[in-house]
N, C-alpha and C positions, 0 to 999 in steps of 0.2 A: 375442265377448268378447276374444279375442286381438287382433284389429284395434283394439278400443277401448283396451285397455292400450297397444298400440304407439303410437297416436295421442297419448295422454296423456304417455308417456315421450318422444316426439319433441318435443312442445310444450315440456315441462320443459327438455329438454336445449338447445333453441333459445333459451330465455330466459336460461340460465346463461351468463355470459362464458366464452369459450374460452380455455384455457390455451395460450400460445404459448411456444416456446423460442427465444431470441435468442443469438446469438454473434457475436463479432467479434474484432478485433485492435486493440491500443491501444499508443501510445508517446508519450514526452514527456520533459519536463524536472522536476528536482526541486531545490528549495533547502533544504537541510538547515541546522539550527542545534544544533550540539553545545555542550553546557556541562559544567562539572565542578565539583565542590566543593572541589577542590584550590585553595587560596588564592593561590599564585604560579605559576599555570600560564595560558599565552595559548593559546586555541583559535581556529584560523581554519578555516572551512568551505569546501568546494569544491562547486560546482554538480554536481548528478548527473543521471542519466537512468534511465528505466524503459521496459521494452516487456513485452507480455504479451498474454494471451487473456481476454477477458471473456464471460461467459455470463449469461443471465437466464432465470429461470422466471417468465414474465409472467402474473400472475393478474388482470389489469385495473389497479385502482388501486395494487396493491401487487405488488412483484416480489421474489424472492430471487435475489441475483446472486453466485455464487461466482466468483472470479476467480484467475488464476495470473499473478504478476508477477515479472520478473527486475529487481532494483534496484541500481544502482551509485551510490555515494557516496564522498566522501573528506574527510579532515580532517587538520590539522597541529596537533600539541600541542607547546608549547614550555614545559616546566617551567623554572623560574628556575634558572639556573646548569647546565642540561644541554642537551646538543644537541636539536635539533628532531626530532620523530618524525612522519614521513609515513605515514599510514594510508589504504589503499584497502579498501572494504567491498563485498562482492558478497552479495546476498541473494535468496532465492526466498521471496516472500511469497504467502500465500492469504488475501486478504480475502474474507469472507463477509457481504455487505451485503444489507440490506433497504431497498428504495427505494420512496419514495411518488410516484406519478405521477398526481396529480390534475389538473394543468394540462399537458396535451400541448402540446408536446414536452419540457417541463421535467421533471426529476426530482431529488429530494433523497433522500440515503441516509446511512446510518450502520452501523456493525457492527464486529466484531472483526477483527483482521489476526494471522494465525499466521505467524510468520517460522520457516519449517521449516528453512532453512540460511542461516547468516551466516558467510561465509569473509573474515577480515580479515588482511590482510598489511601488514607495515611494511618501508619500504626501509630497508636497512643497507648502506651502500657500493654495491656492485652486486647485492646478494642480496635477495630477498623472504623474511622471516621471518614465520611465524605470530604474530598479535597477540592472538588471542581475540576473543570477541563483543563487539560495541559496541551491538547491538540486542537487545532482550529477545525472548522467544518469543511473548509475547501483547502486542498493542497494540491500538490502535483508530483508525479514520478516520471522518470526517464530510465531506460534500461535496455538490456539485451538478453536474448535467449537462444538457446540451441536446442533442437530435438535430435537426439540419438536413438538408434535401434527402433526408429519409428513411433516409440510411445514414451521414451524418457525425456522430460523436459528439465534443462538446467536453466535457472533464471537469476540474473543479478540486476538489481534496481537501486536507484538512488530516490528517495522520497524527501522532498523539501516543502517548505512553506512559503507562502507570498508574504505573510506577516505574522508576528508572534502573538501570543495571548497577553492581554493586557490585565493589570490588577488582579493577580492570582493570590488569593488569601491563604497565608501559611498558617496563621493562628490568629487569636483575638487581637494581637498588637502589631503584627507584620504582615505586610502586603508586598508582594514582588511586583514592580512595576510592569516588568515584561518577562515572559519566558519564551524562548525559541527552541525549535529543535528540528533535526533531520536525521535520517538513519539510512544505512546501507543494509540491504537484505539479500541473502542468498538462499535460494529455495531449490528444492527438487520436487518434480511432480510426475505424475502418470497421466497420459492422454489416452482416452478410451477410443 
């Protein structure tokens, strides 16, 4: 009876897809687009970059993909009649994605992005001053990727916001009522 139960359990386990854990490193460029609701302010974006670690719990056609990314971006804000403000943003993002992998090697995914740290500095003369957050704590991403040569990951994603940051202080006299951003990121990675 024990051998019979073991044989049944073995055949059931053999028919169920195996769960695999994937991990790798990724890096690339991002093109941000910052906008403000201040009527007389000019905003110019600077190309940024990101690097990080990607993981996936591959369940077959679906995978859960928590990631850890370091993201650098920059922007220049010029309110009318005031000097230009040059801002550099450094963030640690934790996307938690769900990917659909029906057509191997392609995958599409979406999920929330938790920005656990957003350190923004503004140049003032030769000094760097704290600027405050320009990115919200919770945003989202959607995208697609392809794995070529079994290890090379090419990833294209759109990162958007549910709502912008309000009352961002430029200097002692000027506050931006709202600043919103999105970015498009292209990355290349290696899966181990």
